[in-house]
N, C-alpha and C positions, 0 to 999 in steps of 0.2 A: 390156526397158524401156529407153527412150532416156535419155541423160544428163540431158536437160532435165526429163523426168518424174521421174527419181530425185531431182533437186534440189528439185523442187516438193513431193515427198512426205516428205522428210527432216525431222526435228524440229530439226536443227542449223541455226543461222543460215547464210546464204549465204557468210559470210566465215569459216566454221569450218574450212576446210581450205586448205592452201597453194595448191591448184589454183584455188580459187574465191575466195580472199581479195581484198577490195576494195583497190586500190592506195592507198598512204598519201596521195598527192596528192588523190585523189578523195574520200577521207574528210575531209581537211582542208577542201576546197572545200564539201563537204556540210555540215560543221559551221559554216562561216562563213555559209552561207545559211540556217541554222536559227535557231529561237528560242533554242536553247541558247547560241548565240554572243552574242545580246543579253544574256542573263543573265551570261555570262562578261565581257562588256565592262562591264556595270554593276558587277560585282565589282571589276574593275581600277580603274574610276573611283572607286568608294567607298573603296578602299584608298589610292589616291593622295591623294584629298581629305583623308582622315583623317590619313594619314602626314605630309602637308605642313603640317597644322595643329598637329601635336604640338610642334614647336620654338617655336611662338608662344604656347603655354600656359605661364603663370607661376603657380607654386604660391602666390605671395604674393597673387594675386587671388582666392583661395578665401575665401569668407565664410560666413555662417550658412546659405546654401543648399547648401553643399558644392561639389563639383567643377563643378556646372552653371554656377556664376558665373564660372569661369575658362575654360570651353570657348569656342571660336570658332565663328562660323557655319559654317566649313568642316568643323569636327568634327561638328556636328549633321547637316549635309548628308550627309557620308560615312556616318555610322551609319544615317541614315534610308534611304539608297539600298540598304543591305544588306537591309532588309525587302522593298523593291520587287523586287530581283533574286531573293530566295529564293522569294517568292510566285509569281513567274513560272515558277520551276522546278517547284514542287509542284502548280501548277494543271494540269499535263499529265502524262499517262502517258509512260513511257519516257524521261524526262529523266535524264541520266547521274548516277549516284551519286557519282562522283568530284567533280563540280562542287558537289553539295550538301554533300559533306564539306568542300570548300574554303571554302564559305560559313561553315560552322559553325566551322572553325578560325580564320578571320579574325574572326568575331564574338567568339570567346573572347579573342583578342588585344585587340580594341577595348574590350570591356567590362571585362575583368579585368586587362589589362596597361597600361592608361593611366596608373595611378599610378606604376608602376615606370619608365615612360618620362619622366615630367615631374618626378619627385621624386628627390632626390639620395641620400637615406638610406631604409632600410626604414621603412615606415609602421607605425602601431599599436603602442602601448607593450608589449602582451602578447607580441609577437614577441621583444622584448628579454628579457622575463622568461623565456620558454621556452628561449631559447638560453643564458640564465644557468643554468637547471636542468641542461641538458646539460653546460655547462662545469664545474659543480660535480661531476657524476658522473665526467666525464673526468679531472678533476684529482685527486679524492680517492678515486674508486672506491666511494663510499658514498652512501646515500640519507639525506636529512634529513627523515624523515617527521614530525618534530615541528615543522618550519619551515613547511611548506605541504602542504595536502591532496593536491596533485597528485603529490607524491613517493610517495604510497601507490598510485598507478597509474603506475609509471615506465616502462612499455614503450617509449613513443615517445621519451622523453628518453634512456633507456639506449641505444636503437638509434642515436640521433643522436650520443651520446657515443662509441659504438663507431666510427661513420664518421669522427668527428673524430680519433680516435686513429689509425686505420689510414691516414688521408689526411694526418695531421699538420697539422690545420687549427687556426688560432687563431680566437678569437671573431669577429674582423673578417673572416676569410675566409668565414664563413658568411653574410655580409650579402647577397651576390647571391642566394643561395637564399631568404633571407627576403623580398627584394624581389619575386622572381618566383614565390613559392609559390602565389599566387592563380592564375596562369596554369597552372602545373604541375599543381596538383590538378584544375583543371577539364579539362585535357587528359586526365588519368587518369580522371576521371568520365565522359568521353565514351564510352568503350568499354562499361562496364556499362549506362549509361543507354540507349545505342543497342540493346544486347542485350535489355534489358527491354522497350523500345518495340517491337522487331521481334517478340518472343515474345508480346506481348499485344495487338497491333493487327491489323487486317484486311488491310493492305497496306503496302508500304514507304513510300509517300507519307505515309500517316498516321504511320508511325514517325518519319520525318524531321521532320514538323511537331511531334510531341511532343518530340523531342530539341531542336529549335530553341527551342520555348517554354520548356523547362526552363532553358536557359542565359539566356534573355531575362528570366526572372523570379526567378532565384536570387539575391535581394538580401541574404540573411541575413549573408553575410560570414564564415562559419565556415571558409572555405577558406584561411586563413592558415597560418603555420607552427605547427601545433598538433596535439595528439592527436585532437581531434574532427574535424579535417580528414582525417586518415588513417583514423580509425574510420568516418567516413561513406563513404569509398571502399570499405572492406572490407564495410560493410553493403550497398552497391550491388552489389558482386561476388557476395556470397552470394545476394542476391535474384535476380540475373541467372542464376546457375547453377540455382537452384531452378525459376524460371519457364521456363527454356529446355529443361531436361532432365527435370524431375521433376513436371510438372503432373499433377494427379489426374484431372480430367475433360478429356481431350484427344482424345476421339473424338466423332463426331456423336451426337445424342440417340438416334436410333433404334438405333444400335449399343449404346449404354448400356442401353437398355430390354431388348434381347435378352440382354445379359449378366446383368442383374439377374434377369430371368425365368428364365434357365437356372440361375442360382445358387440361386434361391428354391425350386427343386424339392427341394432337400435340407433345407429349413427345416421347422419345425413347421407343421402344417396351417393354423393360424390366420394365421401370418406369410405363408404362401404365398398364402392367399386375399386377404390385405391387399395384397400386391404385385400380384396379378392385378386387384384392384379399382382400385388407383391408376392403372394404365396402361390400363384399359378405358374408364372414363367420361371425358367431355370435359373437365370442369373440373378433376378431379384430375390428369388427364394434363397439362393446361396448367400447373398448379401445379408438378408434377414437372419439367416442361420448364424453367420459370423457375428452379426451385431448382437444377437441374443446370447449365444454361447452360454448355455445354462451351467450353473455351478452344481456341485454335489448337493443332494437333498438336505433340507434343514433337519435338525433334531426335533423330534416330536415335543410339543409343549401345549399347555392349556392356556386360555386367556389370562387366568390369574397368575400363572407362572411368567407369562410375557410381561404382565404389568409389574410384577416384582423385579424382573430383569431391567425394565425401563427405569424403575426407581433407583436401582443400583447404578445405572449409567449416569443419571442426573447427579447423584451424590458424589460419584467419583469425579465427574467433571467439575463439580463445585470445589472439590479438594484440589484439583489441578489449577483451576482459576485463581485460587487463593494462595497458591504456593510457588508458581513459576510463571515468568513473563512470557515464555516462548511456546511451551507445549500446547496451550489452548489453540493456538493458530495452526499448528500441525494437525491437531485433531479436527478442527473445523475444515481444513483443506481436504482431508481424507473423507470426512462425512459428506461434504458438498459434492465431491466427485461421485461417491457411491449413490447419492440421492439423484443427481442429474441423470446418471446412466441406469437408474432403477436397480442397482445392485443390492439395496436393502429396501424392503417393502414397507409401505405405509409409514414412512418416516420423514415425510417432507417437513414436518414441524420441528424435527430434532435439531438440525443446524440453526434454525431461527432461534429456538430456545437457548441454545448454547451461545450463540452470538450475542443475545441480549444479556446473558450472564457475564460474558467477557466485557461488554460495553459498560455494564453497570459497575463492575469492579474497577475498571480503569477510571470511570467518571467520578466515583465517590471515594475510593480507597487509595488512590495513587496520586492525589492532588499535589503533594509535596514533590514527588519525583517528576511528574509531568510538567510542573511549573518551570523547572529549570532545564528540561531536556527535550521538550516537544520539538523545538527547532532542529536540534541535532538529529532526532529520530526521523524527521521528515527529509532532512538533507541526505541521509544515508540511503534512501530508497533508490534503487537502480545501480548502486555502486557495487557491482558484482566482484570487482577486483579486491575490494576491501573485505569482502566476505570470505575469500579463499586465500588471500596472500599469507596471513600469519600461519595458517595450517598447512601450507604447501612450500613456501619459499623461506621467508625470514632471512635474517642475516646469518642464520645458522649454516647455510649452504657454504659460506665462505670460511667457516671455522675449522672444520676437520673433515677428513674423508669418512670417518665413522658417522658423523652427524649427517653428512650428505647422503650416505646409504640409507639412514633411517627415513629421511624426508622422501627420498625417491621410492622407498619401499611403500610408504603410505600412499603416494600417488599411484604407484603400480597396482597395489592391492585394490584400491578404490576403483580405478579404471577397469581392472580385470573383472571385478564382480559386476559392475554396471554393464560392461560390455557383454559378458556371458549371459546376463539376465535379458538384455535387449535382443541378443541373437536367439535366445530360447523362445522369446515371444514371436519372432519372425518365423522360426522353425515350426512352431505349433500352428501358426496361421497357414503355412505352406502344406504341412503334412496332415493336419487334423481339421483344417478349415474352421478354426475357432480362435477367438481372442479371449484370454482369461482376464476379463475386464476387472473383476473384483481385485485380483492380485495386481494387475497392471496399474490401476488407479492408485491403490495404496502405495505402491512402489514409486510412482511418479509424483504423487501429491506433494511431498516435501520439497521438491526442487524449486518451485516458484518462490519459496521463502528466501532463497539466496538472493533473489532480485529485490525483494521488499525490504530486507534488513540485513546488515552485516553482523550484528550481534557481537561486536568487539572482535571481528575477524574469525569467529568460531562457527559461522553458519554452515560451512561445508561439512564440518564434523557432525553437526546436528542432522543435516540432511542425510548423511550416510547412516547414522544410527536409526532414524525413524524409517528409512526405506529398507534396512537390512532384513527384517523378518520376512518381508515379501519378496525381496531379491533372492533370498535363500530358497524360497519355494519355487521361484522361476528357474533357478539353477537346478533344483531337484527334478524339474520336468525334463531336463535333458536326458536323463538316464532311464532305461527301460525296466523299471522295477515291476512291471506287470508280468514279465516272464518268470517262470518258476525258479530259474537259476541264471545269474549273470555269467557270461563267458569268462574264462581265465584272463584273457587279454583286457577286458573291461574291468575286471577285478583289480588287476595290476595297475591299470590307469587310475582308478579311483584312489588306490593307496598312494600313488605318487602325487596325484592332484591334492589330496588332503594333507599330505606331508609338506608339500610346498606351502600351503596356506598356514600350516602350523609354524613353519619357519618365519613366514612373513608376520604372523601374529606376534611372535616373541620379539621381533624387531619393532613393530609398529606400536604394540600395546605397552611394552616395557622399555621402549627406547629412551624415555625421559627419566629412568629410575635413578640415575646418578644425581639429579637435582631434586628428585621427589622424596628419597628416603631420608629419615631423620636419625641421627646418632644420639647415643646417651649423652655425649659431651655437649651437644647443642641443646638438648632439652634441659639438662642440669643448669646450663648457663642462663636459660630463660627463667627457670624457677628462681635462680638467684636474683635475676633482674627484677622480677615481680616482688621479691621480698624487700627490695630497697627503693624501687622507683615510685615516687609519690604520684598520685593521680594528677593528670594534666601534663605529665612529662612527654617528651618526644622520643620516639625510637627511630633512629635514622639508619638506613641501610641502603645498599646498592640495589637490592631487589626485595620484594615481599615474599619470596619463596622461602619462608622460614617457619618453624613451629611456634608461632606466637599468636597474640590476639585471642587467646582462649580464656583469659581472665580480664574482667573489667574492660571489655573491648572498646566500648564507647568512650571511656574516660581517659584515653591516651591519644597522642598525635602520632600518625604514621605517614610513611611516604617513601616510595622508591626514588632514589636520586642518583641513577647510574651516571648521569653526565657530570656530577659533582665529585665522583670518587676517583677522578683522574689524578688529583693532587691533594695532599692534606690541607693545603692552604684554602682551596675552594671549599672543602668540607668544613673546615673551621669557620669560614665565613657564614656558611649556611647554619651551622649549629648555633652560632652567636646570634644570628638574625632571629631564629626561632625562639631562643630564650628571651631576647629583648621584646619580642612581640607578644608572647604568651605567658612569660614569667615563670615557666617551668624549667625543667632540666633536660638538656639534650644528651641522650645516651647514644653513642656512636657504636654501631654493631657491625662486626665483620664475621660472618658465619660461613661455614662450608657450603651449605645448600644455596645460599644467596649468591655467593661468588661463582659457584659452578653454573647456576642459572644465567648469570651475566656472561660467562664464557660461552655457553651453548647457544643462547638466544640473541645475544647482543654483541658478539664479536670481541669481547674482552680477551686479552692474551691469556694463554694457559698458565695457571699457577700465579696469576697476578694477585689473587686474594692473599696468599701467604706473604708475598712481598709487601703488599700494602699494610698488612697487620704488623709486619716486622718494622716498617718505617714508622708507623704510629707508636709502636712500643719504644722506639729509640729516640723519639722527639721529646724535647723538654716542655713543649706547650700542650701536651696531652698526658693524661694520667690513666693508666690501665687499671680498671677495677676488678676485672676477671679475665682469665686467659687460660685456654687449653688448646689442644690441637685442632679443634673444630670451631671455636668461638672466642671472640675477643670483645669485651665491653669496655669502653673508655669514655672519658669526659674531658673537656678542656681544662687547662690549669686555672683559668679564671671563670669556670662554670658556676652557675647558681647552685650546683651540687654542694660546694664548700660552704655556702651560706645556709643552706637547708640543714646540713648535718654538722654545722660548726659546734653546736653544744653537745649533741649526742650522735656522733657518727655511727653508722651501722657497724656491728661487731666484725663483719668480714671485710669491710672496706678499708683500703689504705688511707693513711692521713696524707695531707697535701705535701708534707715534707719528706715522705718516704721515697726511697729510691725507685726509679722506674724499673730497675733490674729485678726487684722483688716481685715475684708473680703471686697472684692470688691463688687460693686453693682450687 
């Protein structure tokens, strides 16, 4: 056989050997002349437009619409071009995976890293609370289970404290991690989301589309520095392992029929006749085919590899159980569905083992929490309205048209994704006579949790988040990615569809940014407060949405008192009561982020915070210790503060006789 014929008959690509490898220059010229180069050029242009717009974005321009109000036209154009370039890639076969990966990585940076680039301090007050928990464990080596329920699930905080100890990090040293945690977690999510998509879709283009859609619609915002962010990562990894190596129905239907018929020969005669009947008649055979609906084949693995993977699953679940209250139940719900429908093989013991781990942790490690909350937890079962009300309605609907738009956008986006996924399942049943049980079970398993527990009104958000990876796959099923090239009409539709979801994402994900971002003035105010506030003092504010509790968290008294901020008289009475009861100092805090939160979520009048701070400033029975445009710290004129600092007042604090008109630095 000639060399030419041998090359024509080989299964290797022509560049597979050194003798036949295409020269680099030829490959570069070929790439430049291809449609892939157009997609590459669009990626570069989109990144440059977006990158050049970032320095022009001012956090002070963020209003009730969230970050959308601060973005520039170049920002929108850059992000919009990302959808155009990505669709041009997935519309064709054989487009390079490295370029699709580059698109996804840049998308994650654009959507989830924008806040870290335009804001000076970590956003979202709960970030500061969580690093405060870790600081307490690092400093004392103890858990304060009576202080906060999260100390009963301390795995994430204990691990953070361990890292702080070995790296000798102060609280402020963790702030870069807090700021970039959204990007970091989503980069980590990318690996298992991609593995799940590849394992459950029909081709790689479909998998890439499902992955893209997941990151374009993950607006829930649980990917901050939190136990749930880490637990969701482990949930995805466990799911990825199971659907990649342990699928139950992973061979063609005819092969499954032969296996069942061969196995049935050893059954009781009636069961054997039933099996023969099911696979003999037309309708029963169709029902059996729909019920089995095989998944794509499993990845090859050896028994020792599967044993190692099972060990990883158990260890990851142990980390979930010790770190977060809710995620173990989502995992158990999904696993139970897969086991019942035989979508993972030889795993009947796994849900039982995991349920025992959850039960053991709750029984022995959460005694302090359960002692005072078990009745409330039981009473919340079945209260679906409580599970969805805060995340859909709130008093915010009556506040402003902008806030109403954000709430309705969240409802619309959730309903659209769930509706499209459901229609996709029906369409595949009609056209392909199959039910994608593995995907459908995982997408539907989170919904019963909304009936069992309200979780402080956030359950609907968690349901959306845990269902989203599989909802994205079901939506990807809609589009005919098996054809060599999508039509121009379908290509245009995909661009419009993804751009619509991009706009909704910016509203839904970053719609709370006005109350979430932290200014330098606020943070400096709290640094000053911690420098003068004795342990045991009370920090009184209208809302807890503030950058505090990151130092000596357990050693202060906190509380949102929105109903008492209507008049200074009510506030003064509360402050005096706390001082008389606990003997500490009541510091009254009026901050930008807390007052905006009260406006957006609790119907307080717009700009009421500035008016309230001005009234405090002008009254004789309050003394302002610190004041700038974003924060005011004050105490009562007869506060314990004057007793504590009578002999040695803090160098930056005013004396009791100083005029109220003199502002602190």
